[in-house]
KEKOLDREN-215534 format. One record per residue (C-alpha): residue number from 1; y, z, x; residue in one letter. Coordinates in steps of 0.5 Angstrom, whole numbers, plus 500, padded with zeros to 3 digits. Example, Ala and Ser with C-alpha at 12.3 -4.5 7.8 and 13.67 -1.06 7.14 Angstrom:
REM KEKOLDREN-215534
  num   c2   c3   c1  residu
    1  491  516  525       A
    2  498  514  527       S
***
This chain:
REM KEKOLDREN-215534
  num   c2   c3   c1  residu
    1  500  500  500       M
    2  507  498  503       R
    3  513  501  501       R
    4  520  498  503       Y
    5  527  502  503       H
    6  534  500  502       L
    7  540  505  504       F
    8  547  504  501       F
    9  553  507  505       F
   10  558  510  504       P
   11  562  512  498       N
   12  559  509  491       E
   13  553  506  495       C
   14  546  509  493       V
   15  540  510  496       G
   16  534  506  494       L
   17  527  507  495       R
   18  522  501  493       E
   19  515  503  491       E
   20  510  499  489       P
   21  506  501  483       V
   22  500  497  480       R
   23  499  490  483       G
   24  505  487  486       R
   25  510  491  481       S
   26  515  494  485       L
   27  520  500  482       T
   28  527  501  485       F
   29  528  509  484       R
   30  535  513  486       K
   31  534  519  491       D
   32  533  523  485       D
   33  527  520  482       G
   34  530  516  476       R
   35  528  509  476       I
   36  533  503  476       L
   37  529  497  476       Q
   38  522  494  477       R
   39  520  487  480       S
   40  514  484  482       K
   41  518  481  489       R
   42  516  484  495       G
   43  523  485  498       W
   44  529  486  494       M
   45  536  489  494       W
   46  542  490  489       N
   47  548  490  493       Q
   48  552  494  498       F
   49  559  497  497       F
   50  565  496  503       L
   51  572  499  502       L
   52  577  493  504       E
   53  583  494  509       E
   54  579  499  514       Y
   55  583  502  519       T
   56  578  506  523       G
   57  577  505  531       N
   58  570  503  531       D
   59  566  497  527       N
   60  566  499  519       Q
   61  559  502  517       Y
   62  556  498  512       V
   63  549  500  510       G
   64  542  500  513       K
   65  536  496  512       L
   66  529  499  513       H
   67  522  497  512       S
   68  515  501  512       N
   69  513  495  516       M
   70  517  498  522       D
   71  513  504  525       R
   72  518  505  530       G
   73  515  502  536       D
   74  520  497  537       G
   75  516  491  535       N
   76  520  490  528       V
   77  526  485  528       K
   78  531  485  523       Y
   79  535  478  522       I
   80  541  477  518       L
   81  544  470  515       T
   82  549  468  510       G
   83  557  469  509       D
   84  560  471  515       G
   85  554  473  519       V
   86  556  473  527       G
   87  564  473  525       S
   88  564  479  520       L
   89  558  482  520       F
   90  553  484  525       L
   91  546  487  524       I
   92  542  491  529       D
   93  536  488  530       E
   94  532  494  532       N
   95  535  499  527       S
   96  537  495  521       G
   97  544  498  521       D
   98  549  493  519       I
   99  557  493  521       H
  100  563  490  519       A
  101  567  487  525       T
  102  574  486  522       K
  103  578  488  516       R
  104  576  485  510       L
  105  581  484  504       D
  106  578  484  497       R
  107  584  479  495       E
  108  581  474  499       E
  109  574  475  498       R
  110  571  480  494       A
  111  563  478  495       I
  112  559  476  501       Y
  113  552  473  500       T
  114  547  475  505       L
  115  540  474  507       H
  116  535  478  510       A
  117  528  478  513       K
  118  524  482  518       V
  119  519  479  523       V
  120  515  481  529       D
  121  518  481  535       K
  122  512  479  539       R
  123  509  474  534       T
  124  515  472  531       N
  125  511  472  524       E
  126  515  474  518       T
  127  513  481  516       L
  128  518  481  510       E
  129  520  475  506       P
  130  527  472  506       D
  131  531  476  501       T
  132  538  475  498       E
  133  543  481  497       F
  134  551  482  496       N
  135  556  486  500       I
  136  562  487  495       K
  137  568  489  497       I
  138  571  495  494       H
  139  579  495  492       D
  140  584  500  495       I
  141  591  500  492       N
  142  595  495  497       D
  143  598  490  492       N
  144  605  492  489       E
  145  606  489  481       P
  146  609  483  481       K
  147  613  479  475       F
  148  612  472  473       F
  149  620  471  474       K
  150  625  475  478       E
  151  630  474  472       I
  152  629  473  464       Y
  153  633  471  459       F
  154  633  473  452       A
  155  637  474  446       S
  156  637  479  440       V
  157  641  479  433       P
  158  647  483  433       E
  159  647  489  429       M
  160  639  490  429       S
  161  635  496  427       D
  162  633  501  432       V
  163  626  498  435       G
  164  627  491  434       T
  165  623  487  439       S
  166  627  483  444       V
  167  622  480  449       I
  168  616  482  453       Q
  169  616  482  460       V
  170  609  482  464       T
  171  607  484  471       A
  172  601  483  475       T
  173  597  486  480       D
  174  592  483  485       A
  175  588  489  486       D
  176  581  490  482       D
  177  583  491  474       Q
  178  576  494  473       T
  179  576  499  479       Y
  180  580  506  479       G
  181  588  506  477       N
  182  590  501  482       S
  183  592  495  477       A
  184  593  500  471       K
  185  601  499  470       L
  186  606  503  467       V
  187  613  500  465       Y
  188  619  504  465       S
  189  627  502  465       I
  190  631  503  471       L
  191  638  500  468       Q
  192  640  499  461       G
  193  640  505  457       Q
  194  641  507  452       P
  195  642  500  449       Y
  196  635  498  450       F
  197  628  501  451       S
  198  621  499  454       V
  199  614  500  452       D
  200  610  503  458       S
  201  604  500  456       D
  202  605  493  455       N
  203  613  492  457       G
  204  616  490  450       T
  205  623  491  451       I
  206  626  494  444       R
  207  633  496  442       T
  208  635  503  442       A
  209  642  504  439       L
  210  644  502  432       P
  211  650  497  430       N
  212  650  494  437       M
  213  656  489  436       D
  214  657  482  439       R
  215  664  482  438       E
  216  664  489  442       T
  217  659  487  448       K
  218  655  481  448       E
  219  651  481  454       N
  220  647  486  457       Y
  221  643  487  464       Q
  222  637  491  464       V
  223  632  492  470       V
  224  625  494  468       I
  225  620  497  473       Q
  226  612  496  473       A
  227  609  501  477       K
  228  601  502  478       D
  229  596  508  479       M
  230  598  509  472       A
  231  605  511  474       G
  232  603  517  478       Q
  233  606  519  485       M
  234  604  514  491       G
  235  604  508  486       G
  236  607  501  488       L
  237  612  498  484       S
  238  616  492  482       G
  239  622  490  478       T
  240  625  485  474       T
  241  632  483  471       T
  242  633  481  464       V
  243  639  478  461       S
  244  640  480  454       I
  245  645  477  449       T
  246  647  479  442       L
  247  647  473  438       S
  248  652  473  433       D
  249  651  475  425       E
  250  656  474  420       N
  251  658  481  420       D
  252  666  480  420       S
  253  670  479  414       P
  254  675  473  413       P
  255  682  474  415       R
  256  688  470  415       F
  257  690  466  421       A
  258  697  469  421       N
  259  695  476  421       R
  260  690  475  426       K
  261  692  480  432       T
  262  688  478  439       L
  263  684  482  443       S
  264  679  477  442       A
  265  673  474  448       E
  266  672  467  449       V
  267  668  464  443       G
  268  670  469  438       A
  269  673  466  431       V
  270  680  468  430       I
  271  682  465  424       G
  272  680  460  418       R
  273  684  455  414       I
  274  682  451  408       K
  275  684  444  405       A
  276  682  443  398       N
  277  679  436  396       D
  278  678  435  389       A
  279  672  431  390       D
  280  665  434  390       M
  281  659  434  394       G
  282  658  429  400       R
  283  665  426  398       N
  284  668  433  399       A
  285  666  434  406       E
  286  671  435  411       M
  287  672  435  419       H
  288  678  439  422       Y
  289  681  437  429       S
  290  687  440  433       I
  291  692  435  435       V
  292  697  438  439       D
  293  695  438  447       R
  294  697  446  447       E
  295  692  448  442       G
  296  687  443  445       Q
  297  687  447  451       D
  298  686  454  448       M
  299  683  453  442       F
  300  677  449  438       T
  301  676  448  431       I
  302  669  447  427       I
  303  668  446  420       T
  304  664  451  416       D
  305  659  446  413       Q
  306  658  451  407       N
  307  665  453  405       T
  308  668  447  408       Q
  309  673  451  412       E
  310  676  450  419       G
  311  674  456  424       L
  312  679  457  430       I
  313  675  459  436       R
  314  678  462  443       V
  315  677  457  448       K
  316  680  460  454       K
  317  682  468  455       P
  318  688  470  452       L
  319  693  474  455       D
  320  699  477  452       F
  321  703  478  459       E
  322  702  470  460       R
  323  704  467  453       K
  324  705  471  446       R
  325  705  465  441       T
  326  701  459  440       Y
  327  703  453  435       S
  328  699  447  434       F
  329  698  442  429       K
  330  691  441  425       V
  331  689  435  422       E
  332  683  434  416       V
  333  680  428  414       T
  334  674  426  410       N
  335  667  426  413       T
  336  665  420  409       Y
  337  670  414  407       L
  338  669  409  402       D
  339  672  403  404       P
  340  675  401  398       R
  341  680  406  398       F
  342  682  406  405       I
  343  688  401  403       Y
  344  690  404  397       S
  345  697  405  395       P
  346  695  413  395       N
  347  696  417  401       P
  348  691  416  406       P
  349  685  420  407       F
  350  687  426  411       K
  351  692  431  412       D
  352  695  436  417       D
  353  698  443  417       A
  354  702  447  423       M
  355  698  453  425       V
  356  701  459  429       R
  357  698  464  433       I
  358  701  470  435       T
  359  698  474  441       V
  360  698  482  440       A
  361  698  486  446       D
  362  693  492  446       V
  363  692  497  452       D
  364  686  494  456       E
  365  682  498  461       P
  366  683  497  468       P
  367  679  490  471       V
  368  675  490  477       F
  369  675  484  482       S
  370  668  484  482       R
  371  662  486  478       N
  372  657  489  481       P
  373  659  490  488       Y
  374  654  489  493       I
  375  655  492  500       I
  376  651  493  506       E
  377  652  498  512       V
  378  648  500  518       H
  379  644  506  518       E
  380  646  512  523       D
  381  653  510  522       T
  382  658  516  523       A
  383  660  520  517       A
  384  667  518  515       G
  385  665  510  517       S
  386  668  505  512       L
  387  663  502  507       V
  388  667  497  503       G
  389  673  497  498       V
  390  673  496  491       V
  391  679  494  487       S
  392  681  494  480       A
  393  688  493  476       K
  394  691  494  469       D
  395  691  487  466       P
  396  697  490  461       D
  397  704  488  462       A
  398  706  495  464       D
  399  701  494  470       N
  400  700  502  470       N
  401  697  505  477       P
  402  689  506  477       V
  403  686  511  481       K
  404  678  511  483       Y
  405  673  516  483       S
  406  665  516  484       I
  407  661  518  478       D
  408  657  524  482       R
  409  651  524  477       H
  410  650  517  481       T
  411  651  521  488       D
  412  648  527  487       L
  413  647  528  495       E
  414  654  527  496       R
  415  653  521  501       L
  416  660  517  500       F
  417  667  518  498       N
  418  672  514  495       I
  419  680  514  497       D
  420  683  515  490       S
  421  689  510  491       V
  422  686  504  495       N
  423  679  504  493       G
  424  676  505  500       T
  425  669  507  500       I
  426  667  512  506       T
  427  661  516  508       T
  428  660  523  508       L
  429  654  524  512       K
  430  650  519  516       A
  431  645  514  513       L
  432  638  514  514       D
  433  634  507  512       R
  434  628  511  513       E
  435  630  516  508       M
  436  633  511  503       S
  437  634  503  503       K
  438  639  503  497       W
  439  644  507  494       H
  440  646  505  487       N
  441  653  509  485       I
  442  658  508  480       S
  443  665  507  481       V
  444  670  509  476       V
  445  677  506  475       A
  446  682  510  471       T
  447  689  509  468       E
  448  693  514  471       I
  449  698  514  465       S
  450  692  513  460       N
  451  686  517  462       P
  452  682  514  456       R
  453  682  507  459       Q
  454  677  507  464       T
  455  672  502  467       T
  456  666  503  471       R
  457  663  498  476       V
  458  656  499  479       P
  459  656  499  487       V
  460  650  497  490       F
  461  650  499  498       I
  462  644  497  502       R
  463  642  500  508       V
  464  641  496  514       L
  465  636  497  519       D
  466  637  500  526       V
  467  631  500  531       N
  468  632  508  532       D
  469  625  510  531       N
  470  620  510  537       A
  471  613  508  535       P
  472  607  513  535       E
  473  600  514  534       F
  474  598  512  527       A
  475  593  518  527       M
  476  590  523  531       Y
  477  584  521  535       Y
  478  578  525  537       E
  479  576  521  543       T
  480  570  523  548       F
  481  567  520  554       V
  482  559  521  556       C
  483  557  524  562       E
  484  553  518  563       N
  485  558  512  561       V
  486  559  506  565       K
  487  565  503  568       S
  488  569  498  563       G
  489  566  501  557       Q
  490  570  502  551       L
  491  571  509  548       I
  492  577  509  543       Q
  493  581  503  540       T
  494  588  506  538       I
  495  594  503  534       S
  496  601  505  533       A
  497  606  505  527       V
  498  613  505  527       D
  499  618  507  521       T
  500  623  502  522       D
  501  622  495  519       E
  502  624  489  524       P
  503  626  482  521       L
  504  620  479  525       V
  505  615  484  524       G
  506  612  490  529       H
  507  610  488  536       K
  508  607  494  540       F
  509  606  494  547       V
  510  601  499  550       F
  511  601  501  557       S
  512  598  507  562       I
  513  599  509  569       S
  514  596  504  573       S
  515  594  509  578       S
  516  590  513  573       N
  517  583  513  577       P
  518  579  514  570       N
  519  581  510  565       F
  520  585  503  563       T
  521  588  500  557       I
  522  587  493  554       V
  523  592  491  549       D
  524  589  487  544       N
  525  596  483  542       E
  526  595  485  535       D
  527  598  492  535       N
  528  592  495  537       T
  529  589  497  544       A
  530  582  499  547       R
  531  581  505  552       I
  532  576  503  557       L
  533  573  507  563       T
  534  575  505  570       R
  535  569  509  573       R
  536  562  512  571       G
  537  559  518  572       G
  538  564  524  569       F
  539  562  531  569       S
  540  563  537  565       R
  541  563  541  571       R
  542  568  538  575       E
  543  573  537  569       M
  544  571  537  561       N
  545  578  534  558       T
  546  582  529  561       Y
  547  590  528  558       L
  548  591  521  558       L
  549  599  519  557       P
  550  600  512  553       V
  551  606  509  553       V
  552  608  505  546       I
  553  614  500  546       S
  554  616  496  541       D
  555  620  489  541       N
  556  626  490  537       D
  557  633  492  540       Y
  558  634  497  543       P
  559  627  497  545       I
  560  624  504  543       Q
  561  618  507  547       S
  562  615  514  546       S
  563  609  517  550       T
  564  603  519  546       S
  565  598  523  549       T
  566  590  522  548       L
  567  586  528  549       T
  568  579  525  552       V
  569  573  530  552       N
  570  567  529  557       V
  571  561  530  553       C
  572  553  530  554       A
  573  550  524  550       C
  574  543  521  549       D
  575  541  514  552       S
  576  544  511  546       R
  577  551  514  547       G
  578  551  518  541       N
  579  555  525  543       M
  580  550  531  543       Q
  581  555  537  546       S
  582  562  538  548       C
  583  561  545  549       N
  584  564  548  556       T
  585  561  555  554       E
  586  554  552  553       A
  587  554  548  560       L
  588  556  555  564       L
  589  551  559  561       S
  590  546  553  562       A
  591  548  553  569       G
  592  546  561  571       L
  593  539  562  575       S
  594  534  566  572       T
  595  535  571  578       G
  596  542  572  575       A
  597  540  573  568       L
  598  534  578  570       V
  599  540  582  574       A
  600  544  582  568       I
  601  539  585  564       L
  602  537  590  569       L
  603  544  592  569       C
  604  545  593  562       V
  605  538  597  562       I
  606  541  602  567       I
  607  547  603  563       L
  608  544  604  557       L
  609  539  610  561       M
  610  545  613  564       I
  611  549  614  557       V
  612  542  617  554       V
  613  542  622  560       L
  614  549  624  559       F
  615  548  625  552       A
  616  542  629  553       A
  617  545  633  558       L
  618  551  634  553       R
  619  547  636  548       R
  620  543  641  552       Q
  621  549  645  554       Q
  622  551  646  547       R
  623  545  650  546       K
  624  547  657  548       K
  625  542  664  548       E
  626  545  670  544       P
  627  549  674  548       L
  628  546  681  545       I
  629  539  681  543       I
  630  539  687  538       S
  631  534  688  532       K
  632  539  694  530       E
  633  546  693  526       D
  634  550  687  529       V
  635  556  688  525       R
  636  560  691  531       D
  637  557  686  536       N
  638  561  680  534       V
  639  564  678  541       V
  640  568  672  544       S
  641  567  670  551       Y
  642  571  665  555       N
  643  569  666  563       D
  644  574  661  566       E
  645  571  663  573       G
  646  575  664  580       G
  647  574  658  584       G
  648  572  660  592       E
  649  575  666  592       E
  650  572  669  586       D
  651  565  670  589       T
  652  565  678  587       Q
  653  567  676  580       A
  654  562  678  574       F
  655  556  675  574       D
  656  555  672  567       I
  657  548  671  567       G
  658  547  678  566       T
  659  550  677  559       L
  660  544  673  557       R
  661  539  678  559       N
  662  542  685  559       P
  663  535  689  559       E
  664  534  687  566       V
  665  541  691  568       M
  666  540  697  572       E
  667  543  703  568       A
  668  547  706  574       N
  669  550  699  576       K
  670  557  699  577       L
  671  562  694  575       R
  672  564  689  580       R
  673  570  686  577       D
  674  577  688  578       I
  675  581  692  573       I
  676  587  687  571       P
  677  594  690  572       E
  678  599  689  566       M
  679  606  689  568       L
  680  608  689  560       F
  681  602  692  556       P
  682  601  688  550       F
  683  602  693  544       R
  684  599  690  537       R
  685  602  694  531       T
  686  596  697  527       S
  687  595  693  520       P
  688  595  700  517       I
  689  600  706  519       K
  690  597  712  521       D
  691  590  710  520       N
  692  587  715  525       A
  693  580  712  524       D
  694  581  705  526       V
  695  585  708  532       R
  696  580  712  534       D
  697  574  707  533       F
  698  578  702  538       I
  699  580  707  543       H
  700  572  709  543       G
  701  570  702  544       R
  702  575  700  549       L
  703  572  706  553       H
  704  565  704  553       E
  705  567  697  555       N
  706  571  700  561       D
  707  565  704  563       T
  708  559  700  561       D
  709  557  695  567       P
  710  553  691  563       T
  711  560  690  558       A
  712  563  683  559       P
  713  569  682  564       P
  714  576  685  564       Y
  715  579  678  562       D
  716  574  677  556       S
  717  577  678  549       L
  718  573  683  544       A
  719  576  682  537       T
  720  575  687  532       Y
  721  577  686  525       A
  722  580  691  519       Y
  723  578  689  512       E
  724  583  693  509       G
  725  582  698  503       S
  726  586  695  497       G
  727  580  692  493       S
  728  577  696  487       L
  729  570  696  490       A
  730  573  699  496       E
  731  571  697  503       S
  732  564  695  505       L
  733  566  695  512       S
  734  563  701  516       S
  735  569  702  520       L
  736  571  707  514       E
  737  564  709  512       S
  738  565  715  517       G
  739  569  719  512       A
  740  564  719  507       T
  741  557  718  510       E
  742  556  726  511       G
  743  557  727  504       D
  744  553  721  501       Q
  745  546  722  499       E
  746  541  716  500       Y
  747  535  720  498       D
  748  535  716  491       Y
  749  534  709  495       L
  750  526  712  496       S
  751  525  712  489       N
  752  528  704  488       W
  753  521  702  490       G
  754  519  697  496       P
  755  524  692  496       P
  756  529  698  498       F
  757  524  701  503       K
  758  528  698  509       K
  759  535  700  507       L
  760  532  707  505       A
  761  529  708  512       D
  762  535  706  516       M
  763  540  711  512       Y
  764  535  717  511       I
  765  534  716  519       E
  766  541  717  520       K
  767  542  723  516       D
  768  537  726  520       I
  769  540  725  527       E
  770  546  727  524       R
  771  544  734  522       E
  772  540  735  529       T
***
């Protein structure tokens, strides 16, 4: 029974096992045992998955082919053919590992079809038949949304209800629509509020304000943004501009021409005239025209086919300050003439009338010389540098002075300032293109005499790039070199990034010191470089880490360069070059001889024995024999001793050994210690005044100790405590029992039974001795 295995790597790649069941039916199972599919073919795969735009240093690992015919003896050879084999994909003929040698772009090609088979190296016999499988490139978010047009044109009737559809703009994303959110777009409006809104899902633009009047404002510029990753942070975006025009609706009542006051825009209807015709239908249709040259230059007239009125429109802008009155002749004729009546004695089939138009003055807001302003300024310019100048003036005859200001809601970081008199825009802070490429601010022009007359203009400030950033490593590299490496072997591929954006694109140059005896660098001419060994035979004992300074320069002006340090660790590797250990401590421990280890172990054992012996001695010293061995009353034998010794001159001092065995002392042995001389005798106040019993007892004890050769030395302290007599139960101490012992009878203790026999013998015996 044969079994074939196919393992997919990485990410969504699935490990499969191909197991024959009865006959030649094969079962494909996941690693958890679930059956994926069955087939009667002996060699079969689904597909591999590979991420596009791989940026690693080594070749990207695709997957592994493995056959049960491969016993690990090196007699099996894996052969790969198909799309990109040799240029894009390589297979290790011994292990079956497949690698991608170049970056793959899913937008260029999403699937590669390859064929694999297994042959015997010795006989070239086919062990597994040729089988087709796919390598599918998984998508990453590397394409921004793009609209079909840069500018859209649309119209909507004036006075439309809120929510009226205007136009739908659609963007496309070249990323995979079926995988993740890379191509999931969300639309938003950047400019055009509050007049219009956009549907975030389909890009439909709708009206957002009611009663938008064409006669007030006819044209609107709306900027729409499409952002992928479902609008989340980090997504890519694209924008388009939609020019929306309000189409005219009949929302203005008729007015006589002589009552019409002008502040009309070009194309606006300013008046109507009507000629009467007694005919009906087609015969009553009329055509109006302006006869005078003055009228033809400034106005046009058309016929309303429904009412047969002449509609006078403004042809050119009217300016009260330039001309306040216009007079011209309007002629009316029939559209269809009957030749029978052309030369009749009746008046001709036309008539004329004089039209007088008076231009009324209105207070108009300031007018900017341009709308909008687009200004360019280089980054890193000092604060206070000139950016540009805006200009506005009052179109009225009075020509009131204008002051300028910046809407701070559009300049929250307060990067710019404007001169309120002449409109000069300057920088308050240095601009950094790497932080923001565009700054969109609004400049407001206000009439000083009438602050209600204001005009806003957008000012788009583009920050031009200056080569002020040096390139650096694209990532942190963990580089190692094997101890058994050969000269000229590749150990690392490095790349660089630069936050600047030169017009001709990035071009980096990599270099290291030519005097470096260990490593060399080869520039790949594609903004990457290879680090190669200059020699072989590295040793961790000599040096386990090398610091390799790499100089990276760009090709812009002025040239910027930086030095990045590449840390190369010396590691132990197997014969295939796979890293096994880079730990220096393991190397040091491995270098110790057996004798050194045995010596260290013996030292530890000796130290432990010394510690145990010292602890035992300390414990033995704490065990002391009783100073007084007595089977009698021990209440008066509480004695505390503290023999400090006398050094070399204390040879005749008291022998403390006699305290441990007082029975061996001779009865007539004299004291050998010296009576201390007290310059100032210490006097302790008696706890109870006039207590003769206590005083006699202490003096008696003192005399006994002074004359007793077996007593402790003079510098020993004997302490006697007096318990007092304040208790209702009276004192239990024997110190005060002398006053009542003679009067107390203890014969009754004999009658209390055996438990009190010892106590009775003790006190009855004392009474007998006292009597004798």
